[in-house]
N, C-alpha and C positions, 0 to 999 in steps of 0.2 A: 457547213463550210465556214471556217474561221477566216474572215477577211482581214483580221488584224495582224496576222503573222506571229510566229513563235516568240518574237521579242516583245510583243505587246499583248501579253496574256492578261487575264482578269486581275492578277496580283499587282501588276505594275502599270496597268492601263490608265487609271485615274490620275496618278501623278503626271503621266504624259499629257493627259488632257488639260490638267491644271497648268502645266508648264507652257503649253502652246497657247492656251487662253490668255495667260499673263503676257506672253510675247505679242499677241495680237492687240490687246488692250493698251500695252505700252506703246506700240507703234501708233495707234490711234491718238493717244494722249500727246506723244512727242510731236506729231505733225500738227495737232491742234495748237500746241504751245508755240510752235514756230510760226504758224499763221497769225496768231493773235499777238505775237511779240511786237512791242513798240506801238501797239494800237491803244485806243482809249479803254479797252476792256482787257483785263488780264486773267489768265487761267490760274486757279489755285492748284497747289500740289495735290496729287492723288491722296484721298483719305485712306485710312487703314483697311477699309472694306471694299475699296474700289476694285480689287482684283478677285474678290471672293467668288466662289462658285454659287453661293446663295444669291448674290446680287446679279449674277450673270448666267443664271441657269438656262434660259432660253438660248443664249449665245453658245453655251457649252453644248447643248443638244445639237445645234446645227454643226458645230465643229466635230462633234462625235460622228455625225453622218458622213462628214468628209473622210475621217479616219477609217471608218468602216468600209468606205468605197474605194480606198486605196490611193487617194490623192497624195502627192508628195508633200512632205512637211513644209518646205518653203511656200508652196502654193496655198496650202490650207491655212497657214498663218495669215497670208495676204487676204485670202477670201474671208477669214474670220474678222479681220480688221475692216474689210469692206462692209461686212454685215453690221458692224458697229455703227458705220456711217448710215446705213439704211435704217437702223434702229433709231438713230438720232433724228432722222427726218420724220419717220413715222410717229415717234413719241412727240416731237414738236408740233406736228399737225394735229394729233389727238388732243394735245394740251389746248391748242387754240379753239378747236371745235367744242371741247368739253369745259372750257374756261377753268382749267386747273394747271398745275405745273408739276410734272415728274421730271426730275433732273437728268440731263445727259452730260452737260459740261458744267463743272463747278467753277464759276467765275466770280469776280468781285463786284458784279452788278448788285444793286439793292435787292433784297429778298422779295420785296413787293412788286418788282418789275416783271411780273410773271409773263406777260405777253411778249415783251421784248426778249426775255430770256429764251422763250420758245423760238422766236424768230432767229435769234443768234444761233441757237442749236441747229436749226435747219440750214442756215446759210453756211455755217462753219463745217457741218458734216458733209455738205455737198462739195466743199473745197478740199476737205480731207480725202474724200473718195477719189477726186481727180489726182491728188498728189500720190495716193497709194497706187493707182493705175500707172502713173508715170514711173514710179519706183519699180514696179513690176516689169515695165518695159526696159528700163535701164539694166535690170538684173537678168534680162533674157527670158523672163517667164511669160510675157505677153508681147505681141507685136503692136505697132502703131494702129493698124487697122482694127485689131481686137479692142484696143482702148476706145476707139470711136464707137464701135458697135456696142461695147459694154456700157458706155456712158448712156446710150439711148435705151438699151435693154433694161438697165437698172431702173430708169424712170418708168418705163412701160410696166414693169413688174409691180410697182407701187400704185400705178394709176388704176389698175383693175379694182383694187380694194377702195382706192380713193373715190373713184367714180360712183361706186355703190354707196359710200358714205354721203356723197354729195346729193344723191337722189333722195335721201331721207331728210335733208336739211330743212325743207319746208313742211315736213310732216307727211305721213302716208295717208292715203285715202281708203285703204282697205286692209283688213287683217288676213294675211295668207294662211293657208292650212299649214300644220307643223312640218310635214314632209316637203311641201313646196317651198316653205321658208328655208329649210335646210339646204335644199338642192339649188335654189335660185338666188338666195341672198347670202346666207352664212357661208356657203361654199366659196363665194367670191370675196366676201368681206374678210374672212379669217382663214378659211381652209387653204385657198390658193396663196394667201399672204405667207403662210408658214412654209410654202414651197419656194418662195421668192429667193431664199439664200442659195438655191441651186441654179438660178438663171445665169449667173456669171460663170460658174464652173462649167456648165454645159455649153455655153457660148464660146468660151475660150478654148475648150477642148483639152486633149492630152489624156494620159493614163488616169483612169479613175474619174473621168469627167462625167460619165453617165452613171448615176446612182442606181443600184438595184431598185426595180419598181417598188418592191416591198418597203424600202426605206423611205422613198419619196411619198408613197401613199400613207405611210405611217405618220409623217409630218402633217399631211393633210388632215387626218383624223384627229391628231392632237389639236390642231387649230380649231376644228369644229367643236371639239369638247370644251376647249377654253372659251369659245364664244357662247356656248350654252351656259356655262358657269357665269360668264359676264352678264348674260341676260337675267339670270337669277338675282344677281346683285343689283342690277340697274332696272328692275321691273318698274318701280315707281317713277323713276326719271324718264324711262322710255314712254310711259303713259303720258306724262306731261308734255314731252317733246314730240309725241306721236311718231315713234320710231318702231321698226320691226322688233319683236321680242318673242322668243320661243315659248316662254311660260304663258304669256298672254294668248298666244296662238293655241296652245294646248287646251286652255280653259275655254276659250271662245268656240273652238271647233270640237271640243270634247263632249262626252255624254253626261258629265256631271252637272246636272241642271242647277243644283244648289250653289256650286262655286261660280257657275256662269252668271247666275242672277246676282250674286254678291259682287261680282266684278263690274257689272254694268254701270253703277253709279260713278265708278272711278273712270271709266272710259268716256262716259257722257255726263260729266258733272254739271249740275245746275249752278253750283257755287264752287268754282275751282279752288282747291287748297294746295299749299306747298306739298311737294313729294314727301312721302313717309318711307324711309329706307327699310322699315320693318314690314312693309306691305305684304311681302311674300308669305310671311308667317300666317296670314289670314286665309291662305289657300293651301292647306296641307297636302291635299291630294294632287293638286297641280305641281306643287313643289316636289313631291315624291317622284312623279313621272319625269320631271325635268332632271332631277338628280340622277335617276336611273339612266337616262339617256346620256348625260354628261359622263358618268362613270363608264358606261359602255364604250363611248367614243374614245375616251382617254386610255382605257385599258387596251382597246384594240390598237390604237396608234402606238402606244408604248411597246407592246409586244412585237409590232412590226419593225420598230426602230431599233430596239436593243438586241444585241447578239445573245445567243442562248446563255453564254457564260455571264451575262450581265442582267439576267431576268430579275434579279433581286432589286433592280432599280425601278421596276414597274410600280409597285405600291408607293415607293418614295416619291417618284415623279408625280403621281396622281395627287398625293398629299401636298406636294409643293405647289402645284398649279392651283389647287383649291385655296391654299393659304395665301398665296401671292395675289390672287384675284379677289380674295375676301369672301369666298363662298364656302369655306370649310364648315361653318356652323350650319349651313343649309343641307349638308350631306349627312348629318346625324339622323338617326331614325326618327320619323315623325311620331310624337307622343300619341 
């Protein structure tokens, strides 16, 4: 069944996607500019790649799911702009937790003011979300009651993942088995987080507000696959910070005694040393199993998300996820 309609075939679908993504990002940026106008912090004009699909691939996937599900164009642009707000909040929180800075808003703040940049991104994104909801109400897309409910629901959607992150801040006291880790930790940390863009459409209702289960489940598996890739990249850091990690779990609970013995000095060091980002290369069999699991989840999720006429996007999406997360080199065949 083609949910896109005859006017949205494979030939002209992606220009449509890019057009609506640009409209959503423009709405987000314009409201941010109006909020920061005449404040001590000013927003810089959008860069040349601000609207590119490359830099907004995750947002484009969520927008794609709206189009496939038949949500009207005005609403899906509003929802996509709202997702940009949620993205700003999540990225800002991750920045603070990981002591890094991935940009949401390009402002004139000093480049080394990383923590306050993240705080500003969170505060401003929250206010942009409120402004978008208000605009939707003015345009007759949402009711006032729906705005109040959506305001609460959007926070709850992020708190599920946030609460899981918080439980790991002081370090974990045991290493869960691989399947338990996926079902009890990663499913909440990232799997459900990838379904969060559907919380508001489902709450507000209307035609197309309930996505086909296959699409929503596909987003879940994409999130899980991305988290396994992330674990591969962050293996050394997760050891130091005592966080859950799928690769570590595979080795500790696996049958490969050689790699398990090799890992023990890193887990229980006598003389702790700085994290080595290349640590995963020392565990080729654990790396191979993790890569196979990540690829399986990503392919499964992609095939559930994309319409049959867009199946050519499956390998491209997997390649993009791996490259964006920095795990592409780990997916090459082990020598």
